C-alpha positions, 0 to 999 in steps of 0.5 A: 451199568444199572448199579453205577450209583453204588460206585459213586461217592458224591463229593463237595470239598470246595473252600466256599461250600455253604450249608445250602451246598451240603443240603443239596448234596444230601438231597441228591445222594438220597434221590440217586442212592449214591454209596456215599457222600464226602464232605469236610469234617466240619459238616459230618455231624449235619450230614449224618443227621440229615441222612438218617437211616439211609444206606449212604456212607458219610465220608470225610478227609484227614490231613487234607489236602497235603498230608502235612499234619503229624500223626497225632493231629490226624489221630485226633481228626479221626477220633472226632470224625468218628464221634461225629458220625463218619463211616469212612475216613479218607487219609492223605498220607504223609507225602513228604515222609514218603518222598524222603524215604522214611518208613513213617507213612506205614506207621501212620497208616497202621495207627489210623487203620487200627483206630478205624477198625476198632470202631468198625469204620473204613480207612481209605488212603490217598497216595496222590498218584500225580506225584508218583512214578509207576514204581512208586505207585506200586510201592505206595499200594503195598505200604497201604495194604501192609498197614491195613488200609481198606482202600487206596485212593488216587487223588485229592483233586489238588494235584496237577492231575487226578485219576488215570486209567493206567494208574488204576490198572497198575493199582489193581494188579498190585493190590490184593482183591481184599483192598479196594481202589477209589478213583478220584480227581477229574472224573466228570463224564460217564465214559471216564467213570466206566473206564475206571471201573473197568480198569479196577476201581471199586469207588468213584469219588466225584463232584459230578456224580449227579451229571454222570447219573443223568448221562447214564439215564439219558443213554439208557433211555 
């Protein structure tokens, strides 16, 4: 797949990341022309500045990693991230509300969706598939779709497991063609990335983006 780089969001969300990590992330993203780079909100302003006019999306997270924050806090996070230059926001939905049977996740996503769309930004919602049954994955996808999410994302990387081919396939069967799927969590090889894309993923979030591209380059050679 010659355009695999345009599926890849290169991600650094480790607690010990430094400015050197961020600079390397940006350098690699420019070299490989990834579709986006995902960083904590603290680094959004720097990454936006360093990418300049590159066709690379600046992605950050809201409510990371467990989604425990109340909606007002996530709204404030979203507004600040957008002000600092974020193009796409990955929202960890309220897992605790969903597992309590509340309607709150849908209300929250709708609020964040409106904020993002009013500013012509993209909203992805992380449903953390590791904690969901197949029926709950289906229900979660429909909640996100009805609330206006642009993408549904599998994982934060902090759960016991990440993206799975069968989950992506189920999500694609459930969601309309207008809603994208971002697979993330544990994606470290070319073959796995390609399997996920074949199953229906539109984006691959990974800290191994460069290694995957090098593997592809070697294979094509």
